[in-house]
PLY file of the C-alpha trace (Angstrom):
ply
format ascii 1.0
element vertex 140
property float x
property float y
property float z
element edge 139
property int vertex1
property int vertex2
end_header
2.24 -52.40 158.84
2.15 -55.39 161.18
4.77 -58.05 161.05
4.27 -61.00 158.78
4.59 -64.37 160.46
5.75 -67.77 159.49
2.25 -69.03 159.44
0.99 -66.38 157.21
3.89 -66.95 154.67
3.31 -70.67 154.77
-0.39 -70.17 154.15
0.45 -68.05 151.18
2.75 -70.72 149.71
-0.18 -73.22 149.99
-2.00 -71.14 147.41
0.75 -71.25 144.77
0.32 -74.46 142.73
3.88 -74.54 141.37
5.54 -73.84 144.76
3.43 -76.53 146.32
5.27 -79.05 144.06
8.45 -77.99 145.76
6.85 -78.46 149.24
8.58 -75.36 150.62
8.47 -74.83 154.41
9.04 -71.52 155.92
11.28 -71.88 158.94
11.93 -68.49 160.27
11.32 -64.76 159.44
13.02 -61.58 160.67
12.81 -58.11 159.32
14.19 -58.24 155.71
14.97 -62.05 155.88
13.34 -65.35 155.43
14.70 -68.87 155.98
13.03 -71.57 153.86
13.53 -75.38 153.44
12.91 -77.51 150.35
12.65 -81.16 151.53
14.45 -83.60 149.29
12.18 -85.01 146.59
13.42 -87.60 144.00
11.11 -86.14 141.45
13.32 -83.08 141.31
16.42 -84.93 140.30
17.90 -84.42 136.79
19.65 -86.88 134.49
22.88 -86.92 136.65
20.88 -87.64 139.84
21.39 -84.21 141.41
18.72 -81.64 142.18
17.66 -79.84 138.99
18.94 -76.20 138.80
15.42 -74.99 137.99
14.09 -76.24 141.25
17.17 -74.56 143.13
16.37 -71.31 141.27
12.72 -71.53 142.20
13.78 -72.03 145.83
15.90 -68.93 145.73
13.17 -66.78 144.02
10.64 -67.90 146.54
12.94 -67.28 149.64
13.76 -63.72 148.32
10.11 -62.93 147.55
9.27 -64.06 151.26
12.00 -61.94 152.64
10.65 -58.80 150.94
7.20 -59.60 152.37
8.69 -59.06 155.90
9.20 -55.42 155.00
6.35 -54.70 152.58
3.54 -57.21 153.49
1.95 -59.75 151.32
1.23 -57.80 148.17
-0.22 -58.44 144.75
2.05 -56.14 142.81
5.72 -57.50 143.28
7.30 -59.41 140.36
10.72 -60.83 139.54
12.40 -58.80 136.96
15.96 -60.25 137.12
17.69 -63.21 138.77
21.15 -64.50 138.59
22.19 -67.70 140.22
25.73 -69.30 140.69
25.61 -73.02 141.31
28.60 -73.65 143.62
28.24 -77.49 144.37
25.95 -80.18 143.17
22.97 -80.73 145.31
22.58 -84.46 145.88
20.18 -86.20 148.30
19.10 -84.13 151.20
17.11 -81.10 152.06
18.07 -77.66 150.93
17.65 -74.45 152.87
17.67 -70.98 151.58
18.40 -67.70 153.43
16.84 -64.71 151.68
17.93 -61.30 152.43
16.66 -57.84 151.30
19.61 -55.52 150.52
17.61 -52.62 149.00
13.89 -52.05 149.58
13.27 -49.20 147.21
10.15 -47.42 146.16
10.12 -49.24 142.73
12.97 -51.84 142.92
13.64 -54.46 145.59
17.03 -56.11 145.50
18.53 -58.99 147.53
20.40 -62.23 147.76
19.92 -65.75 148.77
22.35 -68.34 149.94
21.26 -71.92 149.49
23.02 -74.65 151.54
22.72 -78.36 151.72
21.78 -80.52 154.71
25.54 -80.70 155.86
25.73 -76.89 155.62
27.61 -77.02 152.29
27.06 -74.00 149.98
24.99 -75.08 146.98
24.21 -71.97 145.24
24.12 -68.06 145.57
21.52 -65.88 143.85
20.81 -62.17 143.49
17.20 -61.26 142.74
15.51 -58.14 141.71
11.85 -57.30 141.87
9.75 -54.56 140.61
6.73 -52.93 142.35
3.87 -52.57 139.75
1.48 -49.71 139.98
-1.46 -52.24 139.87
-2.28 -55.57 141.28
-1.43 -58.64 139.35
-4.27 -60.77 140.69
-7.13 -58.41 140.11
0 1
1 2
2 3
3 4
4 5
5 6
6 7
7 8
8 9
9 10
10 11
11 12
12 13
13 14
14 15
15 16
16 17
17 18
18 19
19 20
20 21
21 22
22 23
23 24
24 25
25 26
26 27
27 28
28 29
29 30
30 31
31 32
32 33
33 34
34 35
35 36
36 37
37 38
38 39
39 40
40 41
41 42
42 43
43 44
44 45
45 46
46 47
47 48
48 49
49 50
50 51
51 52
52 53
53 54
54 55
55 56
56 57
57 58
58 59
59 60
60 61
61 62
62 63
63 64
64 65
65 66
66 67
67 68
68 69
69 70
70 71
71 72
72 73
73 74
74 75
75 76
76 77
77 78
78 79
79 80
80 81
81 82
82 83
83 84
84 85
85 86
86 87
87 88
88 89
89 90
90 91
91 92
92 93
93 94
94 95
95 96
96 97
97 98
98 99
99 100
100 101
101 102
102 103
103 104
104 105
105 106
106 107
107 108
108 109
109 110
110 111
111 112
112 113
113 114
114 115
115 116
116 117
117 118
118 119
119 120
120 121
121 122
122 123
123 124
124 125
125 126
126 127
127 128
128 129
129 130
130 131
131 132
132 133
133 134
134 135
135 136
136 137
137 138
138 139
């Protein structure tokens, strides 16, 4: 399998309507890892004027999915089956970055973690994510 590039992953994100709302930007990829930025958007603030936890969770899920593509390619059969996120600090104004990392790339199960930081490097959240490889393509 050939290596997946930043450009290929960014192009893939452009075809996911929900993710487009988050305006995610792929910054860097290495084998088993992906670094993604979510630019600040006031529309993602919740009642207390901090970034909504759902947007942060979506950033984590997306970063981990992209990390696994660096090992498995862009597939149509990999789905999230479990995610746990710990919110460590409130995310106020400023961009967020996520570093997704594959820990286990199994035959059926893919497991990894994501660290999300704020623009000043402050830890905002940590997530663990599990994916399952289906025996069929979801988009066909």
